[in-house]
C-alpha positions, 0 to 999 in steps of 0.5 A: 176485793173490797171489803166492809167487814163491820162487828155489829150494827147498833151501838146501845142507844143510838140509831140503827147503823148511826156508829156505822154511817161514816165507814159506810159512806167513805167506803161506797164513795171509795169504792164508787157506790153512788145513787145509780149503783144496783145495790142487793141486800141479802136480809138472811139472817133476819129471821125476827126484825120488826115483830115479825116473823120469818119470812115476812121479817125480811120485808121488815129488814129491808125496809130498816135497811133501805132507809139508812142506805137511802138517807146516804143517797143510795137509792137504787136498794133491793131485797134479794128476797124479792127476785124470782131468779136470785142467782141472777140478781147477784150476777147483776148486783154492782154492791152486795150488802148482808145484814147481820142476825142468826149465821146459821138461818143467813148461811142455811138460806144461801145454800138453799139458793144456791147463792155462796159461790156466786157471791164468792165471785162477786166480791172476788171480781171486786164489787164492794162486799159490806157485811156487818155482824152475821154479814162479816161472819160469812166472810170466812171460810165457815161459820164456825165462829159464829155466837148465834144459836143453831136454830137451823141446820144448814146444808153444809157450814161452808161461807164465803170464803173471802177472807183466809181467817175467822172472825168472831164478830161482837167479841166480848172479853171475859170480866173475872170479877163479874163472873164470880160475882153471878157465879157464871159456871160456863165458858167466857167467849175466849174458851169457845174460841180456844175450842175451836182453835184446839180442833183448828189448829192452822186457822187464825181467829179474830176477835172484833169488838163491838164499833170496830170493821176490818176494810179489805182493799185488794191485799190490803187491810185496815182496822177500822173503829176505836177499840183494838181487836185480838187476834187468836192462834192455836197454843200461842198467847192473844195478841192485841191489835191497835185500831188504825192497823194495818192487818194485811198479813192476816190475808196471807 
């Protein structure tokens, strides 16, 4: 497989996908994606893009992402929502990109159009897959470690199952002094992930902080970006992983 799983699209105060552009460009270069490559974009997580509500938001989302990729020289770019036969479009795709947004809506639409298995098959066959936020979350077995509100009910929580562990994109560390100051009474992100682990005790969860990504090439996986990631397992101390580390063990 060739997967680029990005935590977030935009850092505060920066243009869209700006921080990730170099990673995307390098990933595409190494995986043979070029101006002629048939790129299929999945916008289904974007339910409120450019001030437009679903489904008009899909057009706005396509234009937003397409603008970035065209500047990089990737001009053969098409959104899956514009195809009548979406399954065939994925089968013919030479690169699949899945944008972020609401993971529940993304998964609901993938099941609605019967795309889960065909995207799984194409990615497992080696065509490049790029996802950020929700698009990274769905590379996991399920969507269960998303941060998103369940605004729709998918047919199933089953996701693409390209990797054997779960990702929590946009992972935030707890700041007890701030929580105390504002009298926050709810659970931290880590609390929520520990709840998941309590009922999924054999599953590992990766907290993927902002401006980081996982790059999977075959049976190898590297942590990219400038921040550590954190690995959670049931009834074990969380482990911090340095950027640039080989984390292939998580694929086993």
